[in-house]
C-alpha positions as CSV (number, residue, x, y, z in Angstrom):
1,N,-13.8,11.3,-9.6
2,V,-13.1,7.6,-10.3
3,T,-10.4,6.6,-12.6
4,H,-8.7,3.3,-13.5
5,D,-5.5,5.1,-14.6
6,P,-3.1,5.1,-11.6
7,M,-0.8,7.7,-13.2
8,K,-3.7,10.1,-13.6
9,A,-5.0,9.3,-10.1
10,A,-1.5,9.9,-8.6
11,K,-1.3,13.5,-9.9
12,K,-3.8,14.9,-7.3
13,A,-3.5,12.3,-4.6
14,D,-2.5,13.3,-1.0
15,I,-2.2,9.6,-0.1
16,I,-1.4,6.5,-2.2
17,S,-2.2,3.2,-0.5
18,T,-2.1,-0.5,-1.4
19,D,-2.4,-3.9,0.2
20,V,-1.1,-7.4,-0.8
21,W,-2.5,-8.6,-4.1
22,V,-2.6,-12.3,-3.1
23,S,-3.9,-13.1,0.3
24,M,-3.4,-16.4,2.1
25,G,-5.8,-19.0,0.6
26,D,-5.7,-17.3,-2.8
27,E,-2.4,-18.7,-3.9
28,E,-3.9,-20.5,-6.9
29,E,-4.7,-17.0,-8.3
30,Y,-1.1,-15.7,-7.8
31,D,0.0,-15.5,-11.5
32,Q,-3.3,-14.0,-12.7
33,R,-3.5,-11.4,-10.0
34,L,0.1,-10.4,-10.5
35,H,-0.7,-9.9,-14.2
36,D,-3.9,-8.1,-13.6
37,F,-2.6,-5.7,-10.9
38,K,0.9,-5.0,-12.2
39,P,-0.2,-1.6,-13.7
40,Y,-1.3,-0.5,-10.2
41,Q,2.1,-1.2,-8.5
42,I,3.3,1.7,-6.4
43,N,6.8,2.4,-7.7
44,S,9.1,5.4,-8.4
45,K,7.5,5.9,-11.8
46,L,4.1,6.4,-10.1
47,L,5.5,8.7,-7.4
48,E,7.1,10.9,-10.1
49,Q,3.5,11.7,-11.2
50,A,2.4,12.5,-7.6
51,K,2.7,15.5,-5.5
52,H,6.2,15.9,-3.9
53,D,4.8,15.3,-0.4
54,V,2.4,12.4,-1.2
55,M,2.1,9.9,1.6
56,V,2.5,6.2,0.8
57,L,0.7,3.7,2.9
58,H,0.6,-0.1,3.1
59,C,-0.9,-2.1,6.0
60,L,2.0,-4.7,5.9
61,P,3.3,-7.2,5.4
62,A,4.4,-6.1,2.0
63,H,5.5,-8.2,-0.9
64,R,8.3,-6.0,-2.1
65,G,8.5,-5.9,-5.9
66,E,4.9,-6.9,-6.3
67,E,2.3,-4.4,-5.1
68,I,5.0,-1.9,-3.9
69,T,8.7,-1.6,-4.7
70,A,11.3,-1.7,-1.9
71,N,12.6,1.8,-2.7
72,V,9.1,3.2,-2.1
73,V,8.5,1.3,1.1
74,D,11.8,2.6,2.4
75,G,11.6,6.0,0.8
76,P,11.0,9.5,2.2
77,N,7.2,9.5,1.3
78,S,6.6,6.2,3.1
79,A,4.5,6.2,6.3
80,V,4.2,2.4,6.1
81,F,6.0,1.6,9.3
82,D,4.2,4.4,11.2
83,Q,0.9,2.9,9.9
84,A,1.8,-0.6,11.2
85,E,2.8,0.8,14.6
86,N,-0.4,2.7,14.9
87,R,-2.4,-0.4,14.1
88,L,-0.6,-2.3,16.9
89,H,-1.6,0.4,19.4
90,T,-5.2,0.4,18.1
91,Q,-5.4,-3.4,18.4
92,K,-4.1,-3.3,22.0
93,A,-6.6,-0.7,22.9
94,L,-9.4,-2.7,21.4
95,L,-8.3,-5.8,23.3
96,L,-8.2,-3.9,26.5
97,K,-11.7,-2.5,26.0
98,L,-13.1,-5.9,25.0
99,L,-11.5,-7.8,27.8
100,S,-12.3,-5.4,30.6
């Protein structure tokens, strides 16, 4: 199912993931993107709608208070830092493979 309602989507989600809303080079769109994406912020209100063991992911670096709140990044459902560490090891393995 596809929905544009994050509260509805969170109810059955096993994983909730986000990324930065404004990438480098898109700074001129900052205010508009913040306005447009604010309803999709991962915050404690959203997690209250989710399963108690929902996993929260973000590829980092996060803009705390924008796409995800600090209490969620640092909270018990967060696997953000594990995700970032796994990416590091994946990148190292790819470099080793490509350079050998």
